Structures are given as structure tokens and as C-alpha cells.
C-alpha positions as a Python dict, from the first residue, in 0.01 Angstrom:
ca = {
    (1, 'X'): (0, 0, 0),
    (2, 'X'): (56, 263, -265),
    (3, 'X'): (208, 596, -161),
    (4, 'X'): (16, 898, -284),
    (5, 'X'): (178, 1127, -535),
    (6, 'X'): (20, 1432, -379),
    (7, 'X'): (165, 1589, -67),
    (8, 'X'): (88, 1869, 174),
    (9, 'X'): (404, 2057, 256),
    (10, 'X'): (333, 2360, 471),
    (11, 'X'): (90, 2553, 255),
    (12, 'X'): (181, 2385, -75),
    (13, 'X'): (-20, 2103, -230),
    (14, 'X'): (189, 1945, -502),
    (15, 'X'): (182, 1676, -761),
    (16, 'X'): (562, 1658, -780),
    (17, 'X'): (747, 1918, -573),
    (18, 'X'): (952, 2209, -688),
    (19, 'X'): (976, 2585, -705),
    (20, 'X'): (1074, 2846, -954),
    (21, 'X'): (996, 3193, -1085),
    (22, 'X'): (826, 3299, -1405),
    (23, 'X'): (840, 3628, -1589),
    (24, 'X'): (676, 3699, -1923),
    (25, 'X'): (933, 3778, -2189),
    (26, 'X'): (708, 3902, -2468),
    (27, 'X'): (629, 4261, -2367),
    (28, 'X'): (826, 4562, -2492),
    (29, 'X'): (596, 4847, -2396),
    (30, 'X'): (483, 4906, -2755),
    (31, 'X'): (133, 4844, -2890),
    (32, 'X'): (25, 4476, -2869),
    (33, 'X'): (159, 4240, -3131),
    (34, 'X'): (36, 3888, -3209),
    (35, 'X'): (175, 3661, -2939),
    (36, 'X'): (430, 3415, -3071),
    (37, 'X'): (574, 3149, -2842),
    (38, 'X'): (886, 2993, -2990),
    (39, 'X'): (956, 2643, -2863),
    (40, 'X'): (1286, 2577, -2689),
    (41, 'X'): (1473, 2283, -2842),
    (42, 'X'): (1763, 2263, -2596),
    (43, 'X'): (1602, 2242, -2251),
    (44, 'X'): (1527, 1902, -2097),
    (45, 'X'): (1201, 1901, -1898),
    (46, 'X'): (1159, 1667, -1605),
    (47, 'X'): (890, 1400, -1644),
    (48, 'X'): (820, 1426, -1270),
    (49, 'X'): (849, 1793, -1171),
    (50, 'X'): (674, 2095, -1324),
    (51, 'X'): (968, 2326, -1252),
    (52, 'X'): (1283, 2126, -1328),
    (53, 'X'): (1424, 2200, -1672),
    (54, 'X'): (1214, 2513, -1734),
    (55, 'X'): (1417, 2791, -1570),
    (56, 'X'): (1601, 2902, -1883),
    (57, 'X'): (1301, 2865, -2116),
    (58, 'X'): (1147, 3191, -2244),
    (59, 'X'): (780, 3256, -2168),
    (60, 'X'): (492, 3459, -2299),
    (61, 'X'): (201, 3604, -2103),
    (62, 'X'): (-137, 3510, -2248),
    (63, 'X'): (-435, 3700, -2112),
    (64, 'X'): (-748, 3506, -2016),
    (65, 'X'): (-1079, 3654, -1902),
    (66, 'X'): (-1013, 3985, -2074),
    (67, 'X'): (-1328, 3983, -2286),
    (68, 'X'): (-1672, 3824, -2272),
    (69, 'X'): (-1610, 3711, -2629),
    (70, 'X'): (-1366, 3454, -2496),
    (71, 'X'): (-1530, 3391, -2158),
    (72, 'X'): (-1486, 3534, -1809),
    (73, 'X'): (-1492, 3323, -1495),
    (74, 'X'): (-1590, 3538, -1197),
    (75, 'X'): (-1344, 3362, -965),
    (76, 'X'): (-1047, 3366, -1201),
    (77, 'X'): (-1131, 3692, -1374),
    (78, 'X'): (-885, 3866, -1601),
    (79, 'X'): (-525, 3752, -1557),
    (80, 'X'): (-212, 3652, -1743),
    (81, 'X'): (-119, 3288, -1787),
    (82, 'X'): (255, 3222, -1815),
    (83, 'X'): (313, 2984, -2106),
    (84, 'X'): (633, 2804, -2205),
    (85, 'X'): (704, 2531, -2462),
    (86, 'X'): (979, 2278, -2527),
    (87, 'X'): (1018, 2046, -2825),
    (88, 'X'): (1238, 1745, -2759),
    (89, 'X'): (1277, 1474, -3019),
    (90, 'X'): (920, 1387, -3121),
    (91, 'X'): (739, 1543, -2821),
    (92, 'X'): (587, 1883, -2746),
    (93, 'X'): (588, 1995, -2381),
    (94, 'X'): (358, 2286, -2293),
    (95, 'X'): (377, 2451, -1949),
    (96, 'X'): (102, 2681, -1820),
    (97, 'X'): (84, 2865, -1488),
    (98, 'X'): (-215, 3067, -1366),
    (99, 'X'): (-357, 3215, -1046),
    (100, 'X'): (-634, 3033, -860),
    (101, 'X'): (-722, 3112, -499),
    (102, 'X'): (-850, 2758, -430),
    (103, 'X'): (-747, 2409, -534),
    (104, 'X'): (-1071, 2227, -612),
    (105, 'X'): (-965, 1861, -605),
    (106, 'X'): (-1266, 1699, -433),
    (107, 'X'): (-1504, 1703, -730),
    (108, 'X'): (-1827, 1504, -674),
    (109, 'X'): (-1698, 1362, -345),
    (110, 'X'): (-1915, 1125, -142),
    (111, 'X'): (-2010, 1177, 220),
    (112, 'X'): (-2219, 1009, 487),
    (113, 'X'): (-2568, 1150, 503),
    (114, 'X'): (-2680, 1300, 832),
    (115, 'X'): (-3027, 1164, 766),
    (116, 'X'): (-2953, 795, 817),
    (117, 'X'): (-2768, 513, 647),
    (118, 'X'): (-2749, 663, 298),
    (119, 'X'): (-2453, 835, 142),
    (120, 'X'): (-2473, 1152, -66),
    (121, 'X'): (-2295, 1250, -385),
    (122, 'X'): (-2179, 1612, -357),
    (123, 'X'): (-2297, 1718, -702),
    (124, 'X'): (-2228, 2083, -616),
    (125, 'X'): (-1855, 2025, -564),
    (126, 'X'): (-1650, 2058, -881),
    (127, 'X'): (-1290, 2058, -995),
    (128, 'X'): (-1050, 2305, -1155),
    (129, 'X'): (-987, 2257, -1527),
    (130, 'X'): (-756, 2387, -1796),
    (131, 'X'): (-809, 2360, -2171),
    (132, 'X'): (-570, 2395, -2465),
    (133, 'X'): (-743, 2427, -2804),
    (134, 'X'): (-547, 2370, -3125),
    (135, 'X'): (-685, 2503, -3451),
    (136, 'X'): (-665, 2228, -3712),
    (137, 'X'): (-583, 2256, -4078),
    (138, 'X'): (-946, 2296, -4181),
    (139, 'X'): (-1039, 2582, -3948),
    (140, 'X'): (-924, 2829, -4216),
    (141, 'X'): (-932, 3191, -4095),
    (142, 'X'): (-1100, 3088, -3768),
    (143, 'X'): (-785, 2914, -3651),
    (144, 'X'): (-808, 2863, -3275),
    (145, 'X'): (-1046, 3157, -3226),
    (146, 'X'): (-1292, 2993, -2988),
    (147, 'X'): (-1528, 3293, -3000),
    (148, 'X'): (-1595, 3226, -3369),
    (149, 'X'): (-1518, 2855, -3374),
    (150, 'X'): (-1727, 2727, -3085),
    (151, 'X'): (-1880, 2998, -2862),
    (152, 'X'): (-2120, 3107, -3135),
    (153, 'X'): (-2238, 2748, -3174),
    (154, 'X'): (-2275, 2662, -2802),
    (155, 'X'): (-1941, 2480, -2800),
    (156, 'X'): (-2002, 2285, -3114),
    (157, 'X'): (-1764, 2394, -3387),
    (158, 'X'): (-1879, 2589, -3688),
    (159, 'X'): (-1994, 2380, -3983),
    (160, 'X'): (-1718, 2159, -4118),
    (161, 'X'): (-1458, 2283, -3870),
    (162, 'X'): (-1266, 2077, -3615),
    (163, 'X'): (-1052, 2144, -3309),
    (164, 'X'): (-812, 1929, -3108),
    (165, 'X'): (-850, 2000, -2735),
    (166, 'X'): (-638, 1891, -2437),
    (167, 'X'): (-830, 1898, -2109),
    (168, 'X'): (-663, 1876, -1768),
    (169, 'X'): (-888, 1822, -1464),
    (170, 'X'): (-774, 1854, -1102),
    (171, 'X'): (-989, 1572, -959),
    (172, 'X'): (-1007, 1318, -1239),
    (173, 'X'): (-704, 1333, -1469),
    (174, 'X'): (-441, 1508, -1252),
    (175, 'X'): (-390, 1222, -1000),
    (176, 'X'): (-338, 986, -1297),
    (177, 'X'): (-78, 1230, -1441),
    (178, 'X'): (-279, 1265, -1758),
    (179, 'X'): (-494, 1507, -1955),
    (180, 'X'): (-796, 1401, -2158),
    (181, 'X'): (-801, 1443, -2536),
    (182, 'X'): (-1107, 1566, -2722),
    (183, 'X'): (-1194, 1621, -3088),
    (184, 'X'): (-1455, 1891, -3152),
    (185, 'X'): (-1671, 1889, -3464),
    (186, 'X'): (-1997, 2044, -3577),
    (187, 'X'): (-2167, 1735, -3428),
    (188, 'X'): (-2041, 1808, -3078),
    (189, 'X'): (-1753, 1779, -2837),
    (190, 'X'): (-1637, 1417, -2835),
    (191, 'X'): (-1374, 1231, -2638),
    (192, 'X'): (-1114, 1067, -2857),
    (193, 'X'): (-1137, 692, -2907),
    (194, 'X'): (-1081, 483, -2594),
    (195, 'X'): (-926, 137, -2590),
    (196, 'X'): (-1121, -129, -2402),
    (197, 'X'): (-1100, -84, -2022),
    (198, 'X'): (-863, 212, -2054),
    (199, 'X'): (-1006, 466, -1811),
    (200, 'X'): (-787, 689, -1595),
    (201, 'X'): (-1086, 772, -1372),
    (202, 'X'): (-1400, 578, -1282),
    (203, 'X'): (-1702, 715, -1098),
    (204, 'X'): (-1712, 582, -742),
    (205, 'X'): (-2088, 588, -698),
    (206, 'X'): (-2325, 292, -686),
    (207, 'X'): (-2656, 459, -769),
    (208, 'X'): (-2850, 138, -704),
    (209, 'X'): (-2729, 102, -345),
    (210, 'X'): (-2672, 475, -289),
    (211, 'X'): (-2317, 438, -163),
    (212, 'X'): (-1963, 414, -308),
    (213, 'X'): (-1832, 119, -505),
    (214, 'X'): (-1492, 137, -339),
    (215, 'X'): (-1324, 249, -21),
    (216, 'X'): (-955, 266, 66),
    (217, 'X'): (-812, -59, 203),
    (218, 'X'): (-753, 117, 536),
    (219, 'X'): (-1128, 178, 572),
    (220, 'X'): (-1254, 473, 775),
    (221, 'X'): (-899, 591, 853),
    (222, 'X'): (-849, 714, 495),
    (223, 'X'): (-898, 1088, 439),
    (224, 'X'): (-710, 1160, 115),
    (225, 'X'): (-857, 1331, -194),
    (226, 'X'): (-739, 1066, -442),
    (227, 'X'): (-836, 700, -433),
    (228, 'X'): (-620, 472, -647),
    (229, 'X'): (-768, 146, -773),
    (230, 'X'): (-472, -58, -653),
    (231, 'X'): (-543, 59, -297),
    (232, 'X'): (-915, -9, -296),
    (233, 'X'): (-1142, -261, -130),
    (234, 'X'): (-1511, -319, -191),
    (235, 'X'): (-1706, -59, 4),
    (236, 'X'): (-1834, -182, 341),
    (237, 'X'): (-2133, 25, 459),
    (238, 'X'): (-2132, -139, 803),
    (239, 'X'): (-1804, 22, 913),
    (240, 'X'): (-1809, 308, 1162),
    (241, 'X'): (-1850, 587, 906),
    (242, 'X'): (-1904, 925, 1071),
    (243, 'X'): (-2187, 1148, 947),
    (244, 'X'): (-1979, 1461, 1014),
    (245, 'X'): (-1630, 1369, 900),
    (246, 'X'): (-1642, 1067, 667),
    (247, 'X'): (-1603, 1134, 298),
    (248, 'X'): (-1460, 946, 4),
    (249, 'X'): (-1332, 1062, -335),
    (250, 'X'): (-1594, 1063, -606),
    (251, 'X'): (-1364, 878, -846),
    (252, 'X'): (-1122, 586, -839),
    (253, 'X'): (-799, 649, -1033),
    (254, 'X'): (-602, 403, -1244),
    (255, 'X'): (-244, 528, -1216),
    (256, 'X'): (-101, 248, -1433),
    (257, 'X'): (-224, 391, -1764),
    (258, 'X'): (33, 674, -1774),
    (259, 'X'): (321, 425, -1807),
    (260, 'X'): (135, 151, -1991),
    (261, 'X'): (306, 23, -2306),
    (262, 'X'): (-32, 18, -2479),
    (263, 'X'): (-144, 371, -2382),
    (264, 'X'): (-69, 499, -2731),
    (265, 'X'): (-340, 273, -2871),
    (266, 'X'): (-600, 498, -2710),
    (267, 'X'): (-625, 844, -2861),
    (268, 'X'): (-812, 962, -2552),
    (269, 'X'): (-502, 918, -2333),
    (270, 'X'): (-214, 1029, -2552),
    (271, 'X'): (-160, 1353, -2355),
    (272, 'X'): (36, 1322, -2030),
    (273, 'X'): (25, 1596, -1766),
    (274, 'X'): (191, 1668, -1433),
    (275, 'X'): (71, 1945, -1204),
    (276, 'X'): (137, 2145, -890),
    (277, 'X'): (-79, 2371, -674),
    (278, 'X'): (122, 2626, -476),
    (279, 'X'): (-54, 2809, -192),
    (280, 'X'): (264, 2926, -20),
    (281, 'X'): (220, 3289, -129),
    (282, 'X'): (136, 3573, 105),
    (283, 'X'): (-219, 3608, -28),
    (284, 'X'): (-481, 3422, -228),
    (285, 'X'): (-391, 3625, -534),
    (286, 'X'): (-48, 3459, -536),
    (287, 'X'): (-174, 3098, -523),
    (288, 'X'): (-110, 2917, -850),
    (289, 'X'): (-164, 2604, -1053),
    (290, 'X'): (113, 2487, -1284),
    (291, 'X'): (51, 2214, -1541),
    (292, 'X'): (293, 2061, -1790),
    (293, 'X'): (127, 1887, -2085),
    (294, 'X'): (323, 1655, -2314),
    (295, 'X'): (221, 1474, -2632),
    (296, 'X'): (391, 1318, -2932),
    (297, 'X'): (406, 1560, -3223),
    (298, 'X'): (242, 1294, -3438),
    (299, 'X'): (32, 1036, -3255),
    (300, 'X'): (-88, 867, -3571),
    (301, 'X'): (-451, 910, -3461),
    (302, 'X'): (-707, 1073, -3689),
    (303, 'X'): (-848, 1271, -3391),
    (304, 'X'): (-514, 1442, -3319),
    (305, 'X'): (-356, 1732, -3501),
    (306, 'X'): (-22, 1629, -3654),
    (307, 'X'): (221, 1885, -3513),
    (308, 'X'): (519, 1713, -3674),
    (309, 'X'): (442, 1855, -4018),
    (310, 'X'): (376, 2214, -3906),
    (311, 'X'): (613, 2506, -3862),
    (312, 'X'): (356, 2680, -3637),
    (313, 'X'): (12, 2623, -3488),
    (314, 'X'): (-254, 2857, -3355),
    (315, 'X'): (-372, 2790, -3000),
    (316, 'X'): (-612, 2931, -2742),
    (317, 'X'): (-641, 2847, -2372),
    (318, 'X'): (-905, 2862, -2099),
    (319, 'X'): (-935, 2786, -1726),
    (320, 'X'): (-1225, 2718, -1491),
    (321, 'X'): (-1260, 2721, -1114),
    (322, 'X'): (-1469, 2462, -926),
    (323, 'X'): (-1631, 2341, -1248),
    (324, 'X'): (-1888, 2081, -1140),
    (325, 'X'): (-2041, 2036, -1484),
    (326, 'X'): (-1846, 2115, -1797),
    (327, 'X'): (-1911, 2468, -1919),
    (328, 'X'): (-2193, 2522, -1664),
    (329, 'X'): (-1946, 2749, -1492),
    (330, 'X'): (-1796, 3009, -1723),
    (331, 'X'): (-1434, 2976, -1821),
    (332, 'X'): (-1181, 3254, -1856),
    (333, 'X'): (-1054, 3219, -2211),
    (334, 'X'): (-790, 3377, -2432),
    (335, 'X'): (-754, 3519, -2778),
    (336, 'X'): (-562, 3292, -3017),
    (337, 'X'): (-183, 3297, -3009),
    (338, 'X'): (88, 3115, -3203),
    (339, 'X'): (329, 2840, -3105),
    (340, 'X'): (629, 2842, -3341),
    (341, 'X'): (742, 2482, -3380),
    (342, 'X'): (1023, 2511, -3631),
}
């Protein structure tokens, strides 16, 4: 049986444990200047812990939710996201930390209906998400300004413009230690190309039979939020499922893709991500998500911005809370800022 990579320690839910402080290092009390985050080239980030290797790395504070132009989520509101970056060899590591009073990790879960034998899909239950938008070479003066690039066009980019977007999701990509890669054009928001049968998450809902495809191999005893494919068995509706307490994750996760030798063949899964939710603070306002993204500077894919040839890149970020349908719940977004790569 596979051991889960998520733990409950006291009041801390973590995908890889650790602790550490963060203080923005970009403010000097003078009038605001364009935010510039210079990558650290000496630090060595851990592939398995969001805190190890980051203590000495300088940070900037990037405001999200400060203006309706960039989006305001009522739950997240206006706040500062602590952002750090490391460049090691051919890889960019980007670390973001923001406040979120709740960890929404049970998106679209399945539970036993109180009305009889059927199961229900909890379509009202969403997941937390975080987006990193890179302005590409053809965005011209728009750069990574999402207000001009995509908000004005209902999240399609302006004519002829493109954007490379990394999307972390607490229910679907986080347990697979990945983020999803998108390429936005004036035709819409599209997932990058996917190799055959390369899916970090698969919907666990048999709409024909109105119950899950899979259950955990331990049956009704399982109560975890993440269901890994290697631990599954075909769902058995005749077991003693309880109408009050039984629920199953809405997705089955393939945890093998992160370390697959062929992962790089799929542009959709070329961004890895580890994450931690910390609810050990004294109040909800101190609870945080921390995510570390990592991607090759140059993936070789047409849908990915080539960071290896740039001395800097313009970026914007956004976060959602309990997002059950993409963009149906407003995100708190930021103004563009710069990552200095060279």
C-alpha cells in the first residue's frame, strides 16, 4: 500500500514538512517602484520541502487583490504574496506564499446520497488555485498585464497575443506534485499538448452508473482526501457505505508522472510543484499556502516561453479560494512585476 505524501501534524497540513519565516525585502519606505525580483543563483532548493534551501534567498512582496482591474477574491482579499526565485543550472524555481484561511483540497468529492443507493458529486466544492502568468515575446507593451491582456477579452488574450501560464491546483495537481501548463491565445485558454495517457488527475465519477469509478483498496475504511491510482480498486457499491460519513475523492491521482523519464515529452506536465498548507498560526489570518514551482528554462516546446534566452521576464500572479469552476469565482490578481534572470 502506498503511503500518502500529505500529513496532518497538529494543525498543519503539509505536502512535505518544514517551517521557516519570510519577510519582504523590497520596501524602503519611498514611493513605489517597479517590483524586480532577482533570482538567486547560489541557493540549493530541496525537491521535497518548500522551506529547505530558501532561508537566505531574498524575497519581494507582490500585492494581489488590490484593484478590481486585476481581480479581487472576497475570501482572499487584498494581501501581499511573498515571492522568491532561484535559478540552478537549467531550472527556474519560483516560491510563492500567501494567506488563505481554509485549505480546499476536497474539490468535487463524492458522497453517499441520503436518498437511497445513488452517490452524489459535490459540484459546489472546489479547490484552491494559484496562477503564474508569463508575458511572452509577442505581448509587446502589454507584457504580463492581465487586465489588458486577458481580462478585457474574458480571459482570451488580445488579438495576436500569447501568454504562458502555470496553474497549481490543491485537489488535482498538488497531490501529484505538479502544476498544469497552459498556453493562452486569442482563440482561448488551452492546455499544453498532452502525451498519450499522461494525466496526473482523472475524474473519479461514472456518470452512467452514478457512482465512483474507483475506491481505495481498503474500502470503506479509507477517509483521505487524495486517492492514488496505485492504491485503487474497482468501486464496489455493495459495501457498507454510510450515508452520513462516507465520501471519496473526486479524482484519482497518478503520482508516477512527476518522476517519469518521459514526462518532458508532454508540454502539459513540464512544471513540477510541491506545496504546504500551514494552519498552525494563532488565527485564520495567519494560515498560509506555500508552493514551489520548478521548470526547465527551455523546455523545447512551442507552448512554453524560453526563459534561457532572456535576461528578464514580466510576470503576474493570481490566487483563488474554493474555486469549483475555473474563473467562476473571482481571483485576487497582481500588477505585473519583473523576474531578473541574468
